[in-house]
C-alpha positions as CSV (number, residue, x, y, z in Angstrom):
1,M,110.6,89.9,121.8
2,T,110.7,93.2,119.7
3,I,109.1,94.8,117.1
4,T,111.0,93.9,113.8
5,L,110.5,94.7,110.3
6,D,108.8,91.2,109.5
7,D,106.0,92.7,111.9
8,V,105.6,95.7,109.7
9,A,105.4,93.8,106.8
10,S,103.0,91.1,108.2
11,L,100.8,93.3,109.6
12,L,100.6,96.7,107.5
13,H,101.9,95.3,104.2
14,I,104.1,98.0,103.2
15,P,107.5,97.9,101.8
16,I,110.4,97.2,104.1
17,D,113.1,96.8,101.5
18,G,114.3,99.7,99.4
19,M,116.0,103.0,100.0
20,L,116.0,104.4,103.4
21,L,114.3,107.9,103.8
22,S,117.0,110.7,104.2
23,H,115.4,113.9,104.4
24,G,115.8,116.8,106.6
25,S,114.1,119.8,107.8
26,I,113.3,122.5,105.1
27,P,112.5,126.1,105.5
28,R,109.4,127.7,104.7
29,E,110.4,128.9,101.2
30,E,111.3,125.4,100.3
31,A,107.8,124.2,101.5
32,V,106.4,126.8,99.4
33,E,108.0,125.8,96.2
34,L,107.2,122.2,96.8
35,M,103.7,123.2,97.2
36,E,103.6,125.2,94.1
37,E,105.2,122.5,91.9
38,Y,103.6,119.3,93.3
39,F,100.4,120.5,94.7
40,G,99.7,123.3,91.9
41,S,99.4,125.7,94.8
42,D,99.1,129.3,94.5
43,T,102.0,131.2,95.6
44,G,100.2,133.5,98.1
45,D,98.0,130.4,99.3
46,A,101.1,128.4,100.2
47,L,102.2,131.5,101.9
48,I,99.3,131.6,104.1
49,K,99.3,128.0,105.0
50,V,103.2,127.8,106.2
51,D,102.7,131.1,107.8
52,K,99.6,129.7,109.6
53,T,101.2,126.9,110.9
54,K,104.7,128.4,111.7
55,G,106.8,126.2,109.9
56,A,107.0,123.8,106.5
57,H,103.5,122.5,107.1
58,C,100.2,122.6,106.1
59,R,96.8,121.5,107.2
60,F,94.9,118.4,106.6
61,S,91.9,120.6,105.7
62,Y,94.0,122.2,103.0
63,L,95.0,118.9,101.5
64,E,91.4,118.1,101.3
65,R,90.3,121.1,99.8
66,I,92.7,121.0,96.9
67,F,92.3,117.4,96.4
68,K,88.9,118.0,95.7
69,D,89.7,121.0,93.3
70,R,92.1,118.7,91.3
71,L,89.7,116.2,91.0
72,K,87.0,118.7,89.8
73,E,89.7,120.2,87.3
74,Q,90.4,116.6,85.8
75,R,86.7,116.1,85.3
76,D,86.1,119.2,83.7
77,L,89.2,118.9,81.5
78,A,88.5,115.6,80.3
79,A,85.0,116.3,79.4
80,E,86.1,119.2,76.9
81,Y,89.6,118.0,75.6
82,G,90.1,114.2,76.5
83,V,93.4,113.1,77.7
84,T,96.0,115.4,77.5
85,E,99.6,116.6,78.9
86,E,97.7,118.9,81.5
87,L,95.1,116.2,82.5
88,Q,97.8,113.9,83.2
89,R,99.7,116.8,85.2
90,L,96.5,117.3,87.5
91,R,96.3,113.6,88.1
92,D,99.7,113.5,89.3
93,Q,99.1,116.6,91.6
94,A,95.9,114.6,92.9
95,V,98.1,111.5,93.5
96,R,100.9,113.2,95.6
97,I,98.1,115.2,97.5
98,Y,96.6,111.6,98.7
99,L,99.8,110.2,99.3
100,L,100.9,112.7,101.5
101,Y,97.8,112.5,103.4
102,L,98.0,109.1,103.5
103,V,101.8,108.8,105.1
104,E,101.0,111.4,107.3
105,I,98.1,109.5,108.8
106,T,99.5,106.3,109.1
107,I,103.4,106.1,109.0
108,F,104.1,109.6,110.5
109,S,101.0,110.1,112.4
110,D,101.5,112.2,115.7
111,K,99.7,114.1,118.5
112,S,99.2,117.3,116.6
113,Q,96.3,115.8,114.3
114,W,96.0,118.7,112.0
115,V,99.2,119.7,110.4
116,V,101.1,117.6,107.8
117,D,104.6,118.1,107.1
118,V,105.4,119.1,103.7
119,V,109.3,117.9,103.3
120,Y,107.7,114.2,102.5
121,L,106.8,115.5,99.1
122,E,110.3,115.1,98.4
123,Y,109.8,111.1,97.9
124,F,106.8,111.7,95.9
125,R,108.7,113.9,93.0
126,D,108.9,110.5,90.9
127,L,105.8,108.5,91.5
128,D,107.2,105.5,90.0
129,L,109.9,105.5,92.8
130,V,107.5,105.7,95.8
131,A,107.4,101.8,96.1
132,G,111.1,101.8,95.9
133,Y,111.3,103.2,99.5
134,S,111.4,101.1,102.8
135,W,108.3,102.8,104.4
136,G,108.1,99.8,106.8
137,A,111.5,100.9,108.3
138,A,110.5,104.6,108.6
139,W,107.4,103.3,110.5
140,V,109.4,101.3,112.9
141,F,111.6,104.5,113.6
142,H,108.6,106.8,114.1
143,H,106.2,104.6,116.3
144,F,108.9,102.8,118.4
145,P,111.2,105.9,119.7
146,G,112.5,103.7,122.4
147,M,114.4,101.6,119.9
148,R,116.9,104.7,120.1
149,S,117.4,104.5,123.6
150,K,120.7,105.6,124.8
151,Y,120.4,104.8,128.4
152,V,122.9,102.2,129.9
153,W,122.5,100.5,133.1
154,E,125.5,101.3,134.8
155,R,126.0,98.2,136.7
156,Y,125.9,96.0,133.6
157,V,128.9,93.7,133.7
158,E,130.4,92.4,130.2
159,N,130.3,88.5,129.8
160,I,128.3,87.9,132.9
161,D,125.0,89.8,132.7
162,P,122.6,88.9,129.6
163,R,123.0,91.3,127.0
164,A,119.3,92.3,127.0
165,M,120.0,94.3,130.5
166,L,122.7,96.3,128.8
167,F,120.0,99.1,127.9
168,L,117.5,100.6,130.3
169,P,113.8,100.9,129.1
170,L,112.8,104.5,128.7
171,S,110.1,104.3,131.2
172,G,107.2,102.3,132.7
173,L,109.0,98.8,132.5
174,G,111.6,99.3,135.4
175,I,114.1,96.7,136.1
176,V,114.1,93.3,134.1
177,D,114.3,91.3,137.7
178,N,110.9,92.7,138.3
179,Y,109.4,90.5,135.8
180,I,111.6,87.3,136.2
181,N,108.8,85.8,138.1
182,Y,106.2,86.4,135.7
183,L,108.3,84.9,132.6
184,D,109.2,81.8,134.5
185,A,105.6,81.1,135.2
186,L,104.5,81.1,131.8
187,D,103.8,77.8,130.6
188,L,105.3,77.2,126.8
189,T,102.1,76.3,125.4
190,R,100.5,79.5,125.9
191,V,103.8,81.4,124.5
192,V,103.2,82.5,120.4
193,I,106.7,82.5,119.3
194,A,106.5,82.9,115.6
195,P,103.1,84.7,114.8
196,Y,102.7,84.9,111.2
197,G,102.9,81.1,110.3
198,E,99.5,80.9,109.0
199,H,100.0,84.1,107.3
200,R,103.2,83.4,105.3
201,Q,100.6,82.5,102.1
202,A,99.7,86.2,101.8
203,R,103.1,87.9,102.8
204,Q,106.2,86.0,102.6
205,F,108.9,86.3,104.5
206,E,111.4,88.9,103.2
207,R,115.5,88.5,103.8
208,V,115.6,92.3,104.7
209,S,114.0,91.5,107.9
210,L,117.1,89.8,109.0
211,Y,119.6,92.9,108.6
212,S,121.3,93.8,111.6
213,G,122.8,97.1,112.2
214,W,122.0,100.9,112.1
215,L,118.6,101.9,110.8
216,R,118.0,105.6,109.6
217,C,115.5,108.1,109.0
218,E,115.7,111.8,108.2
219,E,119.2,112.5,110.0
220,R,118.7,110.3,112.9
221,M,119.8,106.6,113.4
222,V,118.9,103.7,115.8
223,R,119.9,100.1,116.5
224,Y,118.1,97.3,114.9
225,L,119.0,93.9,116.3
226,P,116.9,91.0,115.0
227,E,119.2,88.4,115.7
228,M,118.4,89.0,119.3
229,V,114.8,87.4,118.6
230,L,115.5,85.0,116.0
231,R,112.7,82.8,117.9
232,Q,110.3,85.3,116.4
233,F,111.0,84.5,112.8
234,G,110.6,80.4,113.9
235,W,114.4,79.8,113.9
236,V,116.7,78.6,116.7
237,Q,117.8,81.2,118.8
238,T,121.7,81.6,118.8
239,I,124.1,83.9,121.3
240,P,123.7,87.2,119.5
241,R,126.9,89.2,118.7
242,H,127.5,92.3,120.5
243,P,125.6,95.3,119.6
244,V,128.5,97.3,118.6
245,Q,129.7,94.8,116.0
246,N,126.6,95.1,114.3
247,A,126.3,98.8,114.6
248,P,129.6,100.4,115.1
249,F,129.6,104.0,116.3
250,D,131.9,105.0,113.6
251,V,129.5,104.8,110.7
252,N,127.8,107.9,109.0
253,L,124.4,108.4,107.4
254,A,125.0,107.4,103.7
255,E,127.1,104.2,104.9
256,I,123.7,103.2,106.5
257,T,121.5,103.5,103.6
258,N,124.4,101.6,101.5
259,R,124.6,98.6,103.9
260,F,121.1,98.3,104.1
261,Q,120.3,98.1,100.4
262,C,122.8,95.8,100.3
263,T,121.4,93.1,102.2
């Protein structure tokens, strides 16, 4: 079994269909410009934040402070003038601050625990398009780096060994042979093959979960091959194709996005 887009949709209820995230790293100067435009930050204040974090970042404490500032500014402005364009601008800034905080503590959480990558503001330029991104694919990519393992078992023999033995785990699991006895001893009644059958009323199965090929996030790419675990979807398991057939090496990042969106 493996993590799939259906797992993400069923457990987290975030979008798995749509545009793949395609940003790259940005310099501090660009981060300052994004903070000025979408946070309403003062230039000097933004410069101090990126200097302190030594990159295109700011701290969670800074997001909390300016979020409270924007809420107060909204209340004061609404009480005096009612609904205005300036009020809507302040609301949009508060929404972007909240969304950046949200994706950093859920989708892109890491061990730093105190810095936020400003580059993700690029996906909040147009708030109407936020739901059009495949945040679920980004979550899979970010939290399961082992999916992009390129360690190949040197003793693998094509058409003799199971395809699952082609790629070695990064650490901790060792050789598959060590687990054969445990797997053979499993009673079928104790194995849950399709775990979300009772959850389909809340979250329907989405066709994009069956997409086989490359996934991308930022400027990196990983193979996503759900046809190897069709039982997880409640289907009959067939013999999967070779990974290179689904995810050939001669593909670029733009092609990955196009193929995913055409699924």
